[in-house]
C-alpha positions as a printed NumPy array, in Angstrom:
array([[  0.   ,   0.   ,   0.   ],
       [  1.406,   3.42 ,  -0.972],
       [  1.938,   6.055,   1.68 ],
       [ -0.597,   8.874,   1.753],
       [  0.585,  12.048,   0.058],
       [ -0.801,  14.263,   2.833],
       [ -2.069,  13.682,   6.376],
       [ -5.78 ,  13.553,   7.081],
       [ -7.222,  15.672,   9.887],
       [ -8.025,  13.692,  13.046],
       [-11.593,  15.09 ,  13.08 ],
       [-12.569,  16.632,   9.719],
       [-15.998,  17.649,  11.068],
       [-14.487,  19.654,  13.931],
       [-15.738,  23.257,  14.139],
       [-13.169,  25.907,  13.256],
       [-12.048,  28.92 ,  15.281],
       [-11.205,  31.234,  12.374],
       [-12.722,  32.014,   8.997],
       [ -9.475,  32.258,   7.086],
       [ -9.412,  29.697,   4.249],
       [ -7.036,  26.771,   4.39 ],
       [ -4.254,  26.4  ,   1.824],
       [ -5.1  ,  24.119,  -1.114],
       [ -2.789,  21.359,   0.218],
       [ -0.766,  20.35 ,   3.266],
       [  2.978,  20.65 ,   2.788],
       [  4.876,  17.398,   3.28 ],
       [  8.595,  17.574,   2.386],
       [  9.391,  15.481,  -0.662],
       [  5.737,  14.906,  -1.492],
       [  4.181,  18.299,  -2.198],
       [  5.649,  21.579,  -3.54 ],
       [  7.436,  23.698,  -0.936],
       [  4.951,  26.478,  -0.159],
       [  7.429,  29.373,  -0.237],
       [ 10.343,  28.213,  -2.413],
       [  8.543,  26.419,  -5.243],
       [  6.671,  28.601,  -7.773],
       [  3.812,  26.054,  -7.504],
       [  3.748,  26.519,  -3.717],
       [  0.599,  27.742,  -2.019],
       [  2.471,  30.628,  -0.371],
       [  5.004,  31.416,  -3.084],
       [  5.608,  35.169,  -3.21 ],
       [  3.426,  35.819,  -0.155],
       [  5.361,  37.814,   2.463],
       [  5.79 ,  36.182,   5.843],
       [  3.429,  37.739,   8.393],
       [  4.85 ,  40.112,  10.993],
       [  2.104,  40.203,  13.63 ],
       [  2.214,  42.402,  16.722],
       [  3.004,  40.748,  20.064],
       [  0.039,  38.613,  21.144],
       [ -1.842,  39.438,  24.332],
       [ -2.468,  36.07 ,  26.039],
       [ -5.559,  37.51 ,  27.75 ],
       [ -7.101,  38.514,  24.4  ],
       [ -6.471,  35.3  ,  22.479],
       [-10.121,  35.14 ,  21.309],
       [ -9.518,  38.308,  19.252],
       [ -6.257,  37.154,  17.686],
       [ -7.092,  35.888,  14.182],
       [ -3.488,  34.769,  13.567],
       [ -3.563,  32.6  ,  16.706],
       [ -7.002,  31.149,  15.966],
       [ -5.955,  30.342,  12.415],
       [ -2.784,  28.648,  13.675],
       [ -4.89 ,  26.458,  15.973],
       [ -7.193,  25.566,  13.067],
       [ -4.174,  24.63 ,  10.969],
       [ -2.914,  22.379,  13.784],
       [ -6.288,  20.689,  14.241],
       [ -6.752,  20.047,  10.519],
       [ -3.285,  18.492,  10.013],
       [ -1.694,  21.493,   8.269],
       [  1.27 ,  21.044,  10.548],
       [  3.945,  22.831,   8.514],
       [  1.499,  25.686,   7.905],
       [  0.676,  25.829,  11.641],
       [  4.371,  26.217,  12.381],
       [  4.585,  29.078,   9.88 ],
       [  1.426,  30.787,  11.208],
       [  2.494,  30.64 ,  14.859],
       [  6.175,  31.411,  14.302],
       [  5.539,  35.11 ,  13.697],
       [  3.545,  35.292,  16.933],
       [  6.315,  33.438,  18.765],
       [  8.961,  35.906,  17.582],
       [  6.701,  38.85 ,  18.463],
       [  5.936,  37.424,  21.925],
       [  9.596,  36.94 ,  22.794],
       [ 11.152,  33.508,  22.98 ],
       [ 11.56 ,  33.319,  26.764],
       [  8.202,  34.766,  27.813],
       [  5.426,  32.409,  28.951],
       [  3.559,  33.217,  25.724],
       [  6.677,  32.518,  23.671],
       [  7.254,  29.224,  25.465],
       [  3.629,  28.203,  24.914],
       [  3.705,  29.062,  21.201],
       [  7.05 ,  27.301,  20.725],
       [  5.625,  24.234,  22.486],
       [  2.69 ,  24.091,  20.07 ],
       [  5.043,  24.671,  17.116],
       [  7.254,  21.782,  18.221],
       [  4.317,  19.412,  18.695],
       [  3.079,  20.414,  15.25 ],
       [  6.519,  19.646,  13.79 ],
       [  6.516,  16.341,  15.664],
       [  3.18 ,  15.4  ,  14.12 ],
       [  4.538,  16.069,  10.634],
       [  7.683,  14.052,  11.367],
       [  5.582,  11.142,  12.624],
       [  3.412,  11.255,   9.507],
       [  6.595,  11.063,   7.424],
       [  7.699,   7.966,   9.356],
       [ 10.518,   9.655,  11.26 ],
       [  9.428,   8.286,  14.62 ],
       [ 12.513,   9.033,  16.701],
       [ 12.668,  12.635,  15.464],
       [  8.937,  12.962,  16.121],
       [  9.238,  11.709,  19.698],
       [ 12.149,  14.058,  20.391],
       [ 10.262,  17.069,  18.977],
       [  7.154,  16.142,  20.968],
       [  9.194,  15.918,  24.188],
       [ 10.771,  19.309,  23.485],
       [  7.318,  20.787,  22.917],
       [  5.926,  19.236,  26.095],
       [  8.846,  20.613,  28.1  ],
       [  8.028,  24.141,  26.895],
       [  4.456,  23.75 ,  28.137],
       [  5.549,  22.885,  31.689],
       [  4.923,  25.524,  34.319],
       [  2.188,  27.365,  32.439],
       [ -1.107,  28.135,  34.172],
       [ -3.7  ,  25.324,  33.959],
       [ -5.492,  27.199,  31.191],
       [ -3.41 ,  29.298,  28.822],
       [ -4.623,  31.113,  25.713],
       [ -7.8  ,  29.038,  25.826],
       [ -6.064,  25.658,  26.158],
       [ -6.291,  23.318,  29.122],
       [ -2.566,  22.785,  29.12 ],
       [ -2.407,  19.531,  31.096],
       [ -5.166,  17.964,  28.96 ],
       [ -3.241,  18.853,  25.81 ],
       [  0.033,  17.581,  27.283],
       [ -1.66 ,  14.299,  28.269],
       [ -3.105,  13.866,  24.765],
       [  0.295,  14.511,  23.183],
       [  2.005,  12.024,  25.525],
       [ -0.709,   9.439,  24.835],
       [ -0.263,   9.828,  21.084],
       [  3.505,   9.506,  21.22 ],
       [  3.322,   6.575,  23.649],
       [  0.78 ,   4.831,  21.355],
       [ -2.14 ,   5.041,  23.775],
       [ -4.188,   6.852,  21.135],
       [ -4.148,   6.391,  17.385],
       [ -5.002,   9.916,  16.214],
       [ -2.98 ,  13.085,  16.715],
       [ -4.156,  15.346,  19.528],
       [ -6.371,  18.351,  18.924],
       [ -6.1  ,  21.753,  20.529],
       [ -9.479,  22.456,  22.078],
       [-10.034,  26.108,  22.95 ],
       [-12.277,  26.831,  25.923]])
């Protein structure tokens, strides 16, 4: 059986948090055109976003954040990384918000690595992401942090068969 070209979302019927349209495909290295470098890429020629620093208390109003969460939940893991990276840089890498965003980015990268069959790299990335989420308040930017961490651990320890979702409260 041939490997799937792109990952499928864990719950395709899941409600979305943003209205921004999804890209026409999910980037998977070696399988689909690189979004920024390939002229066929879905983001070729589109400038990288430079969002203002996110306010963790006003996450419901942050369209870039909500879109990044949608991308994560619908298995656009490379695109999630790209969407949240600008927020991470704007937040500051060592702030609680920066640590949270980097944790989500790393779990997203882990999910893509796992889909590509790079299990050891995926586990390492997931552990790095989980470590960044330690010490945050129980609920941060709409996420029940310990529930998300548990779901990630369960996925990477094979106690669940579908990637975790980020459920905003």
